[in-house]
C-alpha positions in Angstrom: 18.3 6.7 4.7 15.8 4.1 5.6 12.7 4.6 4.1 9.2 4.1 5.6 6.3 1.3 4.2 2.8 2.4 5.2 0.7 -0.9 4.8 -3.4 -0.8 4.8 -4.7 -3.7 5.2 -7.8 -5.2 7.5 -5.8 -8.9 7.7 -4.1 -8.4 10.5 -2.1 -11.5 9.3 -1.6 -10.2 6.1 -0.1 -7.3 8.0 2.0 -8.6 10.0 3.5 -11.1 7.0 4.3 -7.7 4.7 5.4 -6.5 8.3 8.0 -9.3 8.1 8.9 -9.0 4.9 9.1 -5.6 4.5 11.7 -5.3 8.0 13.6 -8.2 7.0 14.5 -6.1 3.8 15.5 -2.9 5.9 12.2 -1.1 5.9 10.3 0.8 8.3 7.1 -0.5 8.3 3.8 1.9 9.8 0.4 0.3 9.8 -2.8 0.7 9.6 -6.6 -1.4 9.2 -8.3 0.0 6.4 -9.2 3.7 4.4 -9.9 6.4 6.9 -6.7 4.4 9.3 -4.4 4.5 6.5 -5.7 8.3 5.5 -5.2 9.6 9.4 -1.6 7.1 9.3 -0.7 9.1 5.9 -0.1 12.2 7.5 1.0 11.2 10.7 4.1 9.6 9.1 4.8 10.6 5.4 5.8 7.6 4.7 7.9 6.8 0.9 6.2 4.1 -0.6 2.4 3.1 0.5 0.8 -0.8 0.4 -2.7 -1.1 0.6 -5.6 -4.0 0.1 -8.8 -3.0 -2.1 -11.5 -4.8 0.2 -11.8 -3.3 3.4 -14.3 -2.2 5.3 -14.8 2.0 6.2 -13.1 3.2 3.0 -11.7 0.5 1.1 -8.1 0.5 -1.2 -9.6 2.7 -4.1 -11.4 5.7 -1.9 -8.4 5.5 0.5 -5.8 6.1 -3.0 -8.2 8.6 -3.9 -7.6 10.4 -1.1 -4.2 9.9 -0.6 -3.8 11.7 -4.3 -5.7 14.1 -3.5 -3.1 16.0 -0.7 -0.3 17.6 -2.8 2.0 16.2 -0.3 1.1 12.6 -1.2 0.4 13.1 -5.1 4.4 11.4 -5.8 4.6 8.8 -3.3 4.1 5.3 -5.0 1.4 3.0 -4.1 1.1 -0.6 -4.8 -2.4 -2.9 -4.6 -1.8 -5.8 -2.7 -5.4 -8.3 -2.9 -6.5 -10.9 -4.3 -8.8 -9.1 -7.1 -6.8 -9.9 -10.2 -10.1 -7.7 -12.1 -9.1 -6.0 -15.6 -11.7 -3.8 -14.6 -10.3 -3.4 -11.2 -6.5 -2.9 -11.9 -7.5 0.6 -14.3 -9.6 1.5 -11.7 -6.5 1.5 -9.3 -4.3 3.1 -12.1 -7.0 5.8 -12.7 -7.3 6.6 -8.7 -3.7 6.3 -8.5 -1.8 3.2 -8.0 1.6 2.2 -8.9 1.7 -0.9 -9.2 -0.6 -4.4 -8.5 0.1 -7.6 -6.6 -2.0 -10.5 -6.2 -1.9 -12.3 -2.5 -0.6 -14.5 -2.1 2.5 -12.4 -2.5 5.6 -14.0 -2.9 8.0 -12.3 -0.2 11.3 -11.7 -2.3 9.1 -10.4 -5.3 7.1 -7.9 -3.1 10.4 -6.3 -1.5 11.8 -6.2 -5.4 8.3 -4.4 -6.7 8.8 -2.1 -3.9 12.6 -0.9 -4.4 11.7 -0.9 -7.8 9.1 1.9 -7.1 11.2 3.4 -4.8 14.5 4.3 -6.4 
């Protein structure tokens, strides 16, 4: 069965790079432009895995993860944070919000796919 990955990032370039890497690895990719849009797409698509940025307009990644985790339907869906941030306090905050893992941009496509496979298992 093909797994669906939701990518949430305000950068069109980053969304395209994620889509290419994940589609090449056999995943179905759905996209959102920020946390608010991410929560809408989450309801419509019920993805198997989520990859989200932290710094976005309207609703940041922390708010998105918290909103997602507040819905019992998505409490077990793995969330990878993909961001330029490498601050320990932000990593801790993401973990507390419910993030599964943390990847720093720029990302290596092979390592990203490897991380997605690990959390999706």
